[in-house]
N, C-alpha and C positions, 0 to 999 in steps of 0.2 A: 432647387431640388431639396427635399426634406432630408433630415438626417437618416430617417428610416429607409430611404431609397437612394442613398448616396452611391456613387460609382466606387467600385472596389479595384484595387491594384494587387495583382498576384506577383510575388517575387519568385524567380526560378533560375536555376542554372541554365546555361545556354545549350547544353547537349541536346541532341534530338530526343533522347529518352526523357530527359527532364522536362523538355517542352511538351512532349506528349502528355506527361503527367499533369503539367500545369493546365494544358488545354482541356484535359478530361474534367478537371475541377471547374474551369471557366464555363464549359458548356452547362454544367449543372447549376451554376450560379445564374447564368443567363436564362435558363429555363425557369428559375424562380423570379424572373423579372428584373434582374440587376444588370447594370452596365459594368463590364469588366474589361480590364486591360492587363497585359503581362509585361513585366519589366525583367529583362535578363540581367543577372548579376554574376560576375566572375568571382569564384571562390578561390581560396588558397589551393585546394585540391586541383582546380583547373589550371592554375598557374604552373604547377609542378607535375604536369601530366605524365612526363616520362620518367619521373623519379619513383623509386619504390616507396610505397606507403609505410612499409616497415621501417624505413630510414627516416622519412620526414614526419612520421607520426600521423595516425589516421583519425584521432579523436577530434571531431568537429571540423575537419578540414573542408567538408562540403556544405557546411551550414553556417559557419560563423558570420560571414559577411551578409548573408540573407537575414539572419537574426538581428544583426546590427541595423539593417534597413527597417525591420519591423519596429524596433525600439525607437528609431529616429522618425517613425511615422511616414516614411517615404513609400512604404508598401503597407497593405492591410492584411494580406494572407500570404503565408509561405507554404510551398508544397515541397516536401522532402521524401526521398526514399527513407522509410523508417529505419532501416538498418544503418543509415548514416548519422542518425540523430543521437547525440550523447544522452545517457540516461538522466543526467542533471541538466535542467534548462536554466537560462538566465532569468533572474527575477523579473516578473512582469509579463512573461510569455507562457502560453499553455498550448498543449495539443488539443485543439477544439474538436477534432473529428478524425476518426480512423475508418476509412472506407473498407469495403469487403476486399479480402486478400486475393491476390493472384496465386498461381502455382508456386509453392514454396521451394520446390526441388532445384537442384543444380542440374545443368545440362552439359553432357559430354559431346564435343565435336571432335571426331577422330577418324574421318574418312570411312574406311571399311570396318573399323573396330566398333562393335556394338556395346562394349562395356570396358571399364577399366581393366578387368581381368583378361580381356582379349588383346590388350596392347602388347606389342613385342617388348621383350626385355631391353632396357636402355632407352625406350621412347622418351622424348622430351615433351613434357606436359606444361603448358603455360597457365599461370594464375597469379594474380596479385594478392591473394588472400592467404594469410597464414593458417586460417581455419580450414580452408580447402587443402592446402599443402600438407598439413600434418595428417589429415585423414587419408589422402592419396598415399603417402609414404607408409602409413600404418598398414594399408591394404596391399600395397605394391612397393616395398622398399627398393626394388630393382629399377624403378623408374627414375628419371631425372626431372625434378620440378624446377622450372625457371620462371623468374618474375615476368609478369605481363601487365602492362598498364595501357590506358587509353579508353575511349568510349567503346560501346559495344561494337560498332561497325569497324573501328580501328583494330580492335583485338581480333575480330573475325578475319579482316584483311591480312593481318600478320600471319595467321594460321594458314590462310589460303595460299599465300606466297611461299610457304614452306619453312617459316621461322620456327615452327613448333609442329610436332607430330600430332598433338592433340591440345585442346584448350577446354577450360571449364568456365561456363558463364551461368548466370541465374536464368532459369526458365522464364521468369516473369518479364525480364527486359526483352528477350527475343520474341515472346508472344505479343507484348504490347506494341512492339515496332513492326510486327507481322513480317519478320525477316524470313526469306526463303532459304533456310539452311536446314540440312538434315542432321539431327542430333538425337541423342538418347538421354532421356531424363534418368538421373541416378536415384535409385531407391533410397528412401530415408534410412533404411537399416545399414546402408553402406556409407552414406554421407549425410549427416545432419546439417541443416542450413544455418546461416547466420541469424542471430537474433533479429526479428522483424523482417526477414527476407520476404519479398513479395507483397509487402504492405506499404501503404503511404501514410505519412503523418501530415495533417493539415494544421499548421500552427498560426496562432493569432496572438494579439495582445490580450492579457487577462481582463483588461477593462473595456474591451470592445464587444459589448453585448450584442450589437447589431451583426457583426461578422459571425459571431458564434451562433446566433440564432439562424442565420441564413444557411450555415453549414450543417446544422443539426440533422436534417433529413438524410444526409449522405453518410452519417455515422453508422457503423456496423458493429453492434455490441459483441457478437461472437468473436470477430477478429480482434476487437479492442481487448477483450478478456485474455485471448491467447497471447497477444504481444505484451500485455501487462505482466503476465507471468514470466515470459522470456526476458523482458527488460529488468524485472526484479531479480531474476537469477544472475544476469550480467552485472547488475549494480552491486549485489551482495558479494560477488567475486572481485569487484574492483576493476573489472576489465572494460576496455573500449572496443570499438568496432574492428580493430586489427589484432586483438588478442586471440590466441588459439582456443576459442570458446565457441561452442555451437549449442543451439537449443531449438526445440520445436514443441509448441503446445497446440492442442486441438480439443474441441468438445466431442465427447463420445458418450452417448446415452445419458446426456445431461451432466456429465462430469468433465472437468477440465483436466486433461492429462498432459503432463510436461515431461519431455525427455531432454537430457542435457549431457554435455561432455566437456571436459577440459583436457587438453593434450600437451604433451611435451613437443616443442616445435619441430623436432626431427621425426615425430610420429612413432617413436619407439614405444611410448607409453601413452595410453588413454585411460582416463577415469570417467566412467559413465554412471548414469543413474536416472531414476524417474520418480515422479511424485504426482499426486492427483488430489482433487478436492472440488468444492463447488466453484462455479465461475466467479462468484463474488469474493472468493478467497484467493484470487489470482496472485496478488503480490506476496502473500504469505506462502503460497505454494512455491513460487520462485525462490524466495529467501530460504525456505526449508531445504530445497534441493541443493542450493549452493552450500549450505552448512554440511549437508551429507557428503558432498564431493570433497569439500575441504577436509573433512574428517577422514576421508579415504585416501588422502595424500595429494589432492589437486594443487594445494599451495606450492608444493615442490616443483610442479610442472609449469607454473606460470612465470613469465619474466619477472625479475625482481621488482621492477617499477610498478607492476600490476599487483603482485601479491602482497606488497608492503603497504 
């Protein structure tokens, strides 16, 4: 087999959602005439599935071992949920492709309650995300937010057996898995998503021109510009995927518009802002919004390890 037609190995976590994402990429590579296999890799985040991410630290937990496999050349392509990918990558690796984004919103599962505002006082809401927790408590300080870990199906099962009155998940994961649960998407004015939420990052080695070329048709420039602005915002704030930081960018009338917030973990204070510019200015838009929020007091709201 020639180098141009070599078989490719995709590295993926073993959860059902991660494998859905890997198989989505595999089908596109096979349609381009390539032979593709998937190698499951257990990450640190999978080993500590019942521990709070806020305790064990979320930065790179779901990608480190997969990136090590890329560098060791035991896999050729890594498929990540982009929100799990640190803003700084190991030397020698690149994000070769960002496909079109799924629904960026969060999803409320709450039985008969159609919104956060409709939950009874004292309701227990499950989430493993400080970003979600602080926005919930800002809207409804009378609710009790409790940590929730596990894959999508596990978290839904915990809610269905009554461990929580409500839980919040990403719309994207529920839609990709075609799960038959009835939930309410939360409007972006009420809850901004995580940086990169709903998007995938397809990572390869920088020197692998073959893999980069075969992935190129799957790249979606509009999504790539949006997440570049969001990630630049996060990077300039010094935050990781578990910091109380949220952002969302989208193209509107040819302009890239970014909204962001930094929150005090209890939700008592939020600092919000927005910025816009041309899509090719994505990184400078993100950095400028971070500077604006820091000037408005955001530094005081971030955990010391993030803000310093």
